[in-house]
matplotlib code that plots the C-alpha trace (Angstrom):
import matplotlib.pyplot as plt

x = [147.2, 145.4, 144.9, 144.7, 143.4, 146.1, 149.2, 150.5, 149.6, 150.8, 150.8, 150.2, 151.7, 150.9, 153.4, 154.5, 154.3, 151.2, 151.5, 148.7, 150.1, 153.8, 154.0, 152.2, 152.3, 152.5, 151.8, 152.8, 149.8, 150.3, 153.2, 153.3, 153.2, 157.3, 158.5, 162.3, 164.5, 166.4, 164.6, 162.3, 162.3, 158.9, 159.8, 163.2, 161.6, 158.8, 161.8, 163.9, 160.7, 160.4, 164.0, 164.0, 161.2, 162.6, 166.2, 167.8, 167.3, 166.0, 167.0, 166.1, 165.6, 166.1, 165.2, 168.3, 171.8, 171.2, 168.2, 170.1, 173.2, 170.7, 169.0, 172.2, 173.4, 170.2, 170.1, 174.1, 173.5, 170.1, 170.8, 173.9, 172.7, 175.2, 174.6, 175.9, 175.6, 175.9, 179.1, 181.0, 182.0, 181.8, 178.1, 178.6, 180.6, 178.0, 175.1, 177.1, 177.9, 173.8, 173.0, 175.5, 175.2, 171.4, 170.9, 172.3, 170.7, 171.7, 170.7, 171.2, 169.6, 168.3, 170.9, 169.7, 165.8, 166.6, 168.6, 169.3, 168.6, 168.6, 166.3, 165.5, 165.5, 168.4, 165.9, 162.6, 162.0, 162.1, 161.7, 160.8, 161.2, 159.0, 157.4, 159.9, 158.8, 161.4, 163.3, 163.2, 166.5, 165.7, 165.8, 164.2, 161.2, 161.1, 161.1, 158.2, 156.1, 156.6, 155.3, 152.3, 151.5, 152.3, 149.4, 147.0, 147.4, 149.2, 152.6, 152.6, 149.6, 150.8, 154.5, 155.9, 153.0, 153.8, 157.4, 156.9, 154.5, 157.4, 160.0, 157.9, 157.0, 160.8, 161.6, 158.7, 159.6, 163.1, 161.1, 159.9, 162.2, 161.4, 158.5, 159.6, 160.2, 158.1, 158.3, 156.9, 157.4, 157.2, 156.5, 156.9, 155.2, 151.5, 150.7, 150.3, 147.4, 146.0, 146.5, 143.4, 144.2, 147.3, 147.6, 145.2, 147.0, 150.4, 149.0, 147.4, 150.7, 152.2, 151.7, 148.6, 150.2, 147.9, 147.6, 147.4, 148.4, 148.2, 151.7, 151.2, 150.0, 153.1, 155.3, 153.7, 154.2, 157.7, 158.3, 156.8, 159.3, 162.3, 161.2, 160.4]
y = [-85.3, -83.4, -84.8, -81.8, -83.6, -81.9, -84.6, -83.8, -84.1, -82.0, -82.2, -79.8, -80.8, -77.6, -75.9, -77.5, -74.0, -72.7, -69.1, -67.6, -69.1, -68.9, -65.0, -61.9, -59.4, -55.9, -52.8, -49.5, -47.6, -44.7, -43.4, -41.2, -42.4, -43.0, -40.0, -39.6, -42.3, -43.0, -43.5, -40.8, -39.7, -41.4, -44.6, -44.8, -44.2, -46.8, -49.6, -47.8, -49.3, -52.4, -53.2, -52.0, -54.0, -57.4, -56.3, -57.0, -60.6, -58.2, -58.6, -55.0, -55.5, -51.9, -50.4, -48.7, -48.8, -45.1, -46.2, -49.2, -46.7, -44.7, -47.4, -48.9, -45.2, -44.8, -47.9, -47.4, -44.1, -45.1, -48.4, -50.3, -53.6, -55.2, -53.4, -55.4, -53.6, -55.1, -53.4, -53.5, -56.8, -60.0, -60.7, -64.7, -63.7, -60.8, -63.6, -66.3, -63.3, -62.2, -65.9, -66.5, -63.2, -63.2, -59.5, -58.6, -56.7, -57.3, -54.2, -54.7, -54.4, -56.8, -59.4, -60.2, -60.3, -64.2, -66.8, -65.8, -68.7, -68.0, -70.0, -70.1, -67.1, -65.1, -63.9, -62.9, -59.5, -58.9, -55.1, -54.1, -50.6, -49.9, -51.8, -53.3, -52.3, -52.1, -48.9, -46.8, -47.1, -51.2, -51.2, -54.9, -53.9, -50.0, -51.5, -54.2, -51.2, -49.2, -51.6, -51.9, -48.5, -48.2, -50.6, -48.7, -50.8, -50.2, -51.0, -50.4, -52.8, -55.5, -55.4, -53.5, -55.0, -58.3, -57.9, -56.3, -59.1, -62.0, -59.7, -59.1, -62.7, -63.5, -60.9, -61.9, -65.4, -65.1, -65.3, -68.7, -71.4, -73.8, -75.4, -73.9, -70.4, -67.5, -63.8, -60.8, -59.1, -55.6, -53.4, -49.6, -48.5, -47.8, -48.4, -52.1, -51.2, -48.1, -48.6, -49.6, -50.7, -53.1, -53.4, -56.2, -58.1, -57.7, -59.1, -62.0, -63.0, -63.4, -66.3, -66.2, -64.6, -63.3, -59.7, -56.2, -52.3, -51.7, -50.6, -51.5, -55.0, -55.6, -54.1, -55.9, -59.2, -58.5, -57.9, -61.2, -62.8, -61.2, -62.7, -66.0]
z = [81.8, 79.2, 75.8, 73.5, 70.5, 68.3, 68.7, 71.7, 75.6, 78.5, 82.3, 85.0, 88.0, 90.1, 92.5, 95.8, 97.3, 99.5, 98.2, 100.3, 103.6, 102.9, 101.3, 101.3, 98.4, 99.3, 97.3, 98.6, 97.2, 99.2, 97.6, 94.5, 91.2, 90.1, 88.2, 87.1, 87.6, 91.0, 94.0, 95.1, 98.8, 99.8, 98.2, 100.2, 103.4, 102.6, 101.9, 105.1, 107.4, 105.6, 106.0, 109.8, 110.9, 109.5, 110.5, 107.1, 105.0, 102.3, 98.5, 96.8, 93.0, 91.5, 88.1, 87.6, 89.2, 90.4, 92.4, 93.9, 95.0, 96.6, 98.4, 99.6, 100.8, 102.4, 104.6, 105.4, 106.8, 108.9, 110.0, 111.1, 109.0, 106.3, 102.7, 99.5, 96.8, 92.8, 91.2, 94.5, 94.3, 92.0, 91.8, 93.1, 96.1, 96.8, 96.9, 98.9, 101.5, 101.8, 102.2, 105.0, 106.9, 107.9, 108.7, 105.2, 102.5, 98.9, 96.3, 92.6, 89.2, 86.3, 86.8, 90.5, 89.2, 87.5, 88.8, 92.5, 94.7, 98.1, 100.2, 104.0, 106.1, 104.7, 102.2, 103.6, 102.2, 98.4, 97.4, 93.9, 93.3, 90.2, 87.7, 85.2, 81.8, 79.2, 78.7, 75.8, 74.5, 74.7, 70.8, 70.1, 72.9, 71.1, 67.5, 68.3, 69.9, 67.2, 64.5, 67.0, 67.2, 63.2, 62.4, 65.2, 68.0, 71.1, 71.7, 75.3, 75.8, 73.3, 74.1, 76.9, 79.5, 78.9, 79.0, 82.5, 83.3, 82.8, 84.7, 87.5, 87.9, 87.8, 90.7, 92.6, 92.2, 94.3, 97.7, 97.6, 97.0, 99.2, 100.8, 104.3, 103.1, 104.5, 103.6, 102.0, 98.5, 98.6, 95.6, 95.8, 92.7, 93.3, 89.8, 90.5, 92.4, 91.1, 87.0, 85.8, 82.7, 83.2, 87.4, 87.4, 84.8, 86.4, 89.5, 88.0, 86.5, 90.1, 92.4, 94.5, 97.6, 100.3, 99.3, 100.9, 100.4, 104.1, 105.6, 109.0, 108.2, 106.3, 109.2, 111.4, 109.6, 108.9, 113.0, 113.8, 111.0, 113.0, 116.1, 114.6]

ax = plt.figure().add_subplot(projection="3d")
ax.plot(x, y, z, "-o")
ax.set_aspect("equal")
plt.show()
C-alpha cells in the first residue's frame, strides 16, 4: 500500500500471470512498412505460415474489414482450417464456436480487440495486422490532434500514439486470460520494432512477454504448442 500524502491511498497487487514464461511477443520486422488499407501479400503469407504452424487456434485482429476478409479468404483457400469471419454470423455465436472448435480461427475488427475472453488452448495465437492508430475519419481524435498541431506541438505524438498504445494493449490482452494459458502475439507491422520514435513506447505499454523478431523461432514455438 502506498500513501500518496495527498489524501488517498493506492494498492498495486501486480499480475497473477508470468508473461515472460507464458507468452511470446513476435514482431515481423522483416515485412515492408504497411501502406494502403487491406492485407499486403507479404503480411498474408506471414499470417498463413503462423496459423499453419499452430493449426488454427488463432484470433486475428485487423485494422479494417477489408483486411479481415482478405485474411479469411487466404486461409480458407490455402488450408482446411475452419475460419470464422466477423459479420458472417452474430458475434456471440462466432466467439462461442471459436471457443468450442479447437482448430478454428476467428478474424475480425475493432470490436474483437476488447472484451473477447477465450482462456485455454482455443486461443494460442493472436495476430495483429497493423498498429491501431486512429483513422483520419475518427472526428474526436482528429480534432484533438489538430488542436495540438495548432499550438505548435505534435498531434501524432500527443494524441495518436497514446490511443494506439491503449488499443494495442487491449488487443494483446486477448492472449493470456488464465494462469495456465500459453501462446504467441504476432504483430505484422514492422514499425513496432523499426520506428525509433514511438516503437519502444508502444512496446513498453504491453505485458512483458518474451520478445523476438525471428520468424523461425516463433514458428518453432507454435509447432511445439500444436504438439502439446
